[in-house]
C-alpha positions as CSV (number, residue, x, y, z in Angstrom):
1,X,5.9,-1.8,20.1
2,X,4.5,1.1,22.0
3,X,3.4,-0.4,25.3
4,X,0.0,1.2,25.3
5,X,-0.8,0.0,21.7
6,X,0.6,-3.4,22.5
7,X,-1.6,-3.8,25.6
8,X,-4.7,-2.5,23.9
9,X,-4.1,-4.8,20.9
10,X,-3.7,-7.8,23.2
11,X,-6.8,-6.9,25.1
12,X,-8.8,-6.5,21.9
13,X,-7.6,-9.8,20.5
14,X,-8.4,-11.6,23.8
15,X,-11.9,-10.1,23.8
16,X,-12.6,-10.9,20.2
17,X,-11.3,-14.5,20.6
18,X,-14.0,-15.1,23.2
19,X,-16.7,-13.1,21.5
20,X,-19.8,-15.0,20.4
21,X,-20.7,-15.2,16.7
22,X,-23.4,-12.5,16.2
23,X,-24.2,-13.1,12.6
24,X,-23.9,-15.6,9.7
25,X,-23.1,-15.1,6.1
26,X,-19.9,-14.5,4.2
27,X,-17.8,-11.7,2.5
28,X,-15.4,-12.1,-0.4
29,X,-12.5,-9.7,-0.1
30,X,-9.5,-9.0,-2.2
31,X,-6.8,-7.7,0.1
32,X,-3.8,-5.8,-1.4
33,X,-2.1,-5.1,1.9
34,X,0.5,-7.5,3.4
35,X,-0.6,-11.0,4.0
36,X,-0.3,-11.1,7.8
37,X,-2.5,-8.0,8.2
38,X,-5.1,-9.3,5.7
39,X,-5.4,-12.6,7.4
40,X,-5.6,-11.1,10.9
41,X,-8.4,-8.7,9.8
42,X,-10.3,-11.6,8.4
43,X,-9.8,-13.9,11.4
44,X,-10.7,-11.2,14.0
45,X,-13.8,-10.1,12.1
46,X,-15.0,-13.7,11.9
47,X,-14.5,-14.1,15.6
48,X,-16.5,-11.0,16.3
49,X,-19.4,-11.5,13.9
50,X,-19.5,-15.1,12.8
51,X,-19.4,-13.9,9.2
52,X,-17.0,-16.0,7.1
53,X,-14.3,-13.9,5.4
54,X,-13.0,-15.4,2.1
55,X,-9.7,-13.5,1.7
56,X,-7.8,-13.4,-1.6
57,X,-4.3,-11.7,-1.7
58,X,-3.4,-9.7,-4.8
59,X,-1.3,-6.7,-5.6
60,X,-3.4,-3.6,-6.4
61,X,-2.7,-3.7,-10.1
62,X,-3.8,-7.4,-10.2
63,X,-6.8,-6.6,-8.1
64,X,-7.9,-3.9,-10.4
65,X,-7.5,-6.3,-13.4
66,X,-9.6,-8.9,-11.6
67,X,-12.4,-6.4,-10.9
68,X,-12.4,-5.3,-14.5
69,X,-12.6,-8.9,-15.7
70,X,-15.5,-9.6,-13.3
71,X,-17.4,-6.5,-14.0
72,X,-20.5,-8.2,-15.5
73,X,-20.6,-10.8,-12.8
74,X,-18.7,-9.7,-9.7
75,X,-17.4,-12.4,-7.4
76,X,-15.7,-9.9,-5.0
77,X,-17.6,-7.9,-2.4
78,X,-14.9,-5.6,-1.1
79,X,-11.4,-4.5,-2.0
80,X,-9.2,-3.7,1.0
81,X,-5.8,-2.0,0.9
82,X,-3.3,-1.3,-1.7
83,X,-2.4,2.1,-3.2
84,X,-5.2,4.6,-3.8
85,X,-4.5,5.3,-7.5
86,X,-6.0,2.0,-8.8
87,X,-8.9,2.4,-6.3
88,X,-9.6,5.8,-7.9
89,X,-9.5,4.2,-11.3
90,X,-11.9,1.5,-10.2
91,X,-14.3,4.3,-9.1
92,X,-14.0,6.1,-12.4
93,X,-14.6,2.9,-14.3
94,X,-17.8,2.1,-12.3
95,X,-16.3,-0.9,-10.6
96,X,-17.0,0.3,-7.1
97,X,-20.1,1.7,-5.5
98,X,-20.8,4.9,-3.5
99,X,-21.0,4.5,0.2
100,X,-20.8,7.2,2.9
101,X,-19.8,5.4,6.1
102,X,-20.9,6.9,9.4
103,X,-17.2,6.7,10.4
104,X,-16.1,9.3,7.8
105,X,-16.1,12.3,10.3
106,X,-13.6,10.4,12.5
107,X,-11.0,10.2,9.7
108,X,-8.0,12.4,8.9
109,X,-8.6,15.0,6.1
110,X,-6.5,13.1,3.6
111,X,-8.7,10.1,4.0
112,X,-11.9,12.1,3.7
113,X,-10.5,13.8,0.6
114,X,-9.9,10.5,-1.0
115,X,-13.5,9.6,-0.4
116,X,-14.7,13.0,-1.8
117,X,-12.6,12.9,-4.9
118,X,-13.9,9.4,-5.8
119,X,-17.5,10.4,-5.3
120,X,-17.4,8.3,-2.1
121,X,-16.6,5.2,-4.0
122,X,-13.4,4.6,-2.0
123,X,-11.9,5.8,1.3
124,X,-8.4,6.2,2.8
125,X,-7.6,3.6,5.4
126,X,-3.9,4.3,5.9
127,X,-1.0,6.3,4.4
128,X,2.7,5.7,4.0
129,X,5.7,7.4,2.3
130,X,7.7,6.1,-0.6
131,X,11.4,5.7,0.0
132,X,14.3,3.4,0.0
133,X,15.1,0.3,2.0
134,X,18.7,-1.0,2.4
135,X,20.4,-3.9,3.9
136,X,23.0,-2.5,6.3
137,X,25.2,-5.6,6.1
138,X,25.2,-5.8,2.3
139,X,25.8,-2.1,1.9
140,X,28.9,-2.3,4.3
141,X,30.2,-5.5,2.6
142,X,30.0,-4.0,-0.9
143,X,31.2,-0.6,0.3
144,X,28.1,1.1,-1.1
145,X,27.0,4.5,0.0
146,X,23.6,4.8,1.7
147,X,21.2,6.3,-0.9
148,X,19.8,9.6,0.3
149,X,18.4,11.0,-3.0
150,X,16.6,9.8,-6.1
151,X,19.8,10.9,-8.0
152,X,21.9,8.6,-5.9
153,X,20.2,5.5,-7.3
154,X,21.6,6.2,-10.8
155,X,25.2,5.8,-9.5
156,X,27.1,2.9,-11.3
157,X,27.9,1.4,-7.9
158,X,24.3,0.2,-7.5
159,X,24.2,-1.7,-10.8
160,X,22.3,-5.0,-10.2
161,X,21.7,-4.1,-6.5
162,X,18.3,-2.4,-6.7
163,X,14.8,-3.9,-6.8
164,X,11.5,-2.3,-7.4
165,X,8.1,-3.7,-8.4
166,X,6.6,-3.7,-11.9
167,X,4.0,-0.8,-12.2
168,X,1.7,-3.0,-14.3
169,X,1.0,-5.2,-11.3
170,X,2.0,-3.0,-8.4
171,X,0.5,0.2,-7.1
172,X,3.8,0.9,-5.2
173,X,5.7,1.1,-8.4
174,X,3.1,3.2,-10.1
175,X,3.2,5.6,-7.1
176,X,7.0,5.8,-7.9
177,X,6.4,6.8,-11.5
178,X,3.7,9.3,-10.6
179,X,5.9,10.8,-7.9
180,X,8.9,11.2,-10.3
181,X,6.7,12.7,-13.0
182,X,5.3,15.3,-10.5
183,X,8.8,15.9,-9.0
184,X,10.8,16.2,-12.3
185,X,8.4,16.7,-15.1
186,X,7.4,13.8,-17.3
187,X,10.2,13.7,-19.9
188,X,13.0,14.1,-17.3
189,X,11.3,11.5,-15.1
190,X,11.4,9.0,-17.9
191,X,15.0,9.8,-18.6
192,X,15.6,9.1,-15.0
193,X,13.7,5.8,-15.1
194,X,15.8,4.7,-18.1
195,X,18.9,5.4,-16.1
196,X,17.5,3.6,-13.1
197,X,16.7,0.6,-15.3
198,X,20.4,-0.1,-15.8
199,X,20.8,-0.7,-12.0
200,X,17.6,-2.8,-11.5
201,X,18.2,-6.5,-10.9
202,X,14.5,-7.4,-10.9
203,X,11.1,-5.9,-11.2
204,X,9.0,-7.9,-8.7
205,X,5.3,-8.6,-9.0
206,X,4.2,-7.0,-5.7
207,X,5.3,-3.8,-4.0
208,X,6.5,-5.7,-0.8
209,X,8.7,-8.0,-2.8
210,X,11.7,-5.6,-2.9
211,X,11.9,-4.8,0.8
212,X,11.6,-8.5,1.6
213,X,14.5,-9.2,-0.8
214,X,16.5,-6.5,0.9
215,X,15.8,-8.0,4.3
216,X,17.0,-11.4,3.2
217,X,20.2,-10.1,1.6
218,X,19.0,-10.8,-2.0
219,X,19.5,-7.2,-3.0
220,X,21.1,-4.2,-1.3
221,X,18.5,-1.5,-2.0
222,X,14.7,-1.4,-2.6
223,X,12.3,1.3,-3.7
224,X,9.4,0.7,-1.5
225,X,7.1,2.1,1.2
226,X,9.2,2.8,4.3
227,X,6.5,1.5,6.6
228,X,7.1,-2.0,5.3
229,X,10.6,-2.1,6.8
230,X,10.0,-2.2,10.6
231,X,8.2,-5.5,10.4
232,X,11.2,-7.0,8.7
233,X,13.5,-5.4,11.3
234,X,11.4,-6.9,14.1
235,X,12.3,-10.4,12.7
236,X,16.0,-9.6,13.1
237,X,16.8,-8.6,9.5
238,X,19.4,-5.8,9.0
239,X,17.0,-3.3,7.3
240,X,17.0,0.5,7.5
241,X,15.2,3.1,5.4
242,X,15.6,6.6,3.9
243,X,13.3,9.0,2.2
244,X,14.7,11.0,-0.7
245,X,15.7,14.6,0.2
246,X,14.3,16.0,-3.1
247,X,10.8,15.0,-2.0
248,X,8.6,11.9,-2.2
249,X,5.1,10.8,-2.6
250,X,2.9,8.8,-0.2
251,X,0.3,6.2,-0.8
252,X,-3.2,6.5,0.5
253,X,-4.1,2.9,1.1
254,X,-7.8,2.6,0.2
255,X,-10.9,0.5,0.6
256,X,-13.8,0.1,-1.9
257,X,-17.1,-1.7,-2.1
258,X,-17.5,-3.6,-5.4
259,X,-20.5,-2.5,-7.6
260,X,-22.9,-5.4,-7.9
261,X,-21.5,-7.2,-4.8
262,X,-23.5,-10.3,-3.9
263,X,-23.0,-9.7,-0.2
264,X,-23.2,-5.9,-0.2
265,X,-24.8,-5.4,3.2
266,X,-22.3,-7.7,4.9
267,X,-19.5,-5.9,3.1
268,X,-20.7,-2.5,4.3
269,X,-20.5,-3.7,7.9
270,X,-16.9,-4.9,7.4
271,X,-16.2,-1.5,5.7
272,X,-17.5,0.4,8.8
273,X,-15.6,-1.8,11.2
274,X,-12.3,-1.5,9.2
275,X,-12.5,2.3,9.8
276,X,-12.7,1.9,13.6
277,X,-9.6,2.4,15.9
278,X,-10.0,-1.1,17.2
279,X,-9.7,-2.6,13.7
280,X,-6.9,-0.2,12.6
281,X,-4.8,-1.0,15.7
282,X,-4.6,-4.6,14.5
283,X,-2.0,-3.5,11.9
284,X,0.7,-3.1,14.5
285,X,0.0,-6.6,15.8
286,X,0.5,-7.7,12.2
287,X,3.9,-5.8,12.0
288,X,2.5,-3.1,9.7
289,X,3.3,0.5,10.5
290,X,1.4,2.7,8.1
291,X,-0.3,5.9,9.5
292,X,-3.9,4.8,10.2
293,X,-6.8,7.0,8.9
294,X,-8.9,7.2,12.0
295,X,-7.7,10.1,14.2
296,X,-8.4,8.2,17.4
297,X,-6.2,5.2,16.5
298,X,-3.2,4.9,18.8
299,X,0.1,5.4,17.0
300,X,3.2,3.3,17.3
301,X,6.6,4.9,17.6
302,X,7.9,2.9,14.6
303,X,5.4,4.5,12.2
304,X,7.0,7.0,9.9
305,X,7.2,10.6,11.3
306,X,5.5,12.5,8.5
307,X,6.8,15.8,10.0
308,X,10.4,14.8,9.2
309,X,9.7,13.9,5.5
310,X,9.7,16.2,2.5
311,X,6.5,15.4,0.5
312,X,5.5,16.5,-2.9
313,X,2.0,17.8,-3.4
314,X,0.8,14.5,-4.9
315,X,-2.3,14.9,-7.1
316,X,-4.3,11.8,-6.3
317,X,-7.2,12.7,-8.5
318,X,-5.1,13.2,-11.7
319,X,-2.8,10.2,-11.2
320,X,-5.7,8.0,-10.1
321,X,-7.5,8.6,-13.4
322,X,-7.6,5.5,-15.6
323,X,-6.4,7.2,-18.8
324,X,-3.4,8.8,-17.0
325,X,-2.5,5.5,-15.3
326,X,-2.7,3.5,-18.4
327,X,-0.8,6.0,-20.4
328,X,2.1,6.3,-17.9
329,X,2.4,2.5,-17.5
330,X,2.3,2.0,-21.3
331,X,5.0,4.6,-21.7
332,X,7.1,2.8,-19.1
333,X,6.6,-0.6,-20.8
334,X,7.6,0.9,-24.2
335,X,10.5,3.2,-23.2
336,X,11.9,1.6,-20.1
337,X,11.1,-2.0,-19.6
338,X,11.9,-2.9,-23.2
339,X,15.5,-1.7,-22.7
340,X,18.4,-4.2,-22.0
341,X,20.1,-4.1,-18.7
């Protein structure tokens, strides 16, 4: 960990551990980021404010489904993390509520654009590129080449050695489909996905499942966000990453206030806090290495270097629209997931 960030994080945690409870009440949060980061955010916020944080962990596709099911009687106050596309869909469907945080001017343009395009019903809290994770020991043992391109993943040598999440439950996997459609054109992208299907050993429920399987030697290669790998590497697992040379997409992890939230004012205060550098620096302490959205947040050296990655011009508004997302996932279910492997 960058020494400056590490010291600042330790100092912040020490201060908050001793901080008096300033308020009472509770917030019900669905968190679609990694569990350690979600739990740390909740714990620290409770120490600072005295507000009880009820944290539920769900993939972004599952979170959206829950908010749709609860629409007439919301039990959730705030949705934190996960890919931005389903957050944009929630905004379109009237599941989230407009809120212009006083923190907005402190955020990077991509985070502010996410807010503007949603009618200020969501906001970017972090960003991270889609790519490949691979287990260096398994790749060497099986004499596999290191995948450098999307095309590489179609090679017969990878049969049964790739994992990716299911796009119906995972925003990570939907980001993959949307990226390929924009990169190749829709029909060619689905031809590609049919070819890739032959090499997939498992479609996991969540987007972090594949990189964890790679880390533990259960599969050689994952399609995942590359910022999820350093945390596994810190635990001693033989994990490295690559971003495809043809170009790739990036998630804009987002945060939304739920329309009809029972604890709306308390949720707004958490929302504002989550956009501060102090809150965003907690990610590194939780072994999470996305690019934070507040421009003043200190960066860790293990965060992806966006300058070295070839990105497509990802259309977050189009591919975050509910009709487009439903259509692409339905086509994947019908044309790809139904095929034998």
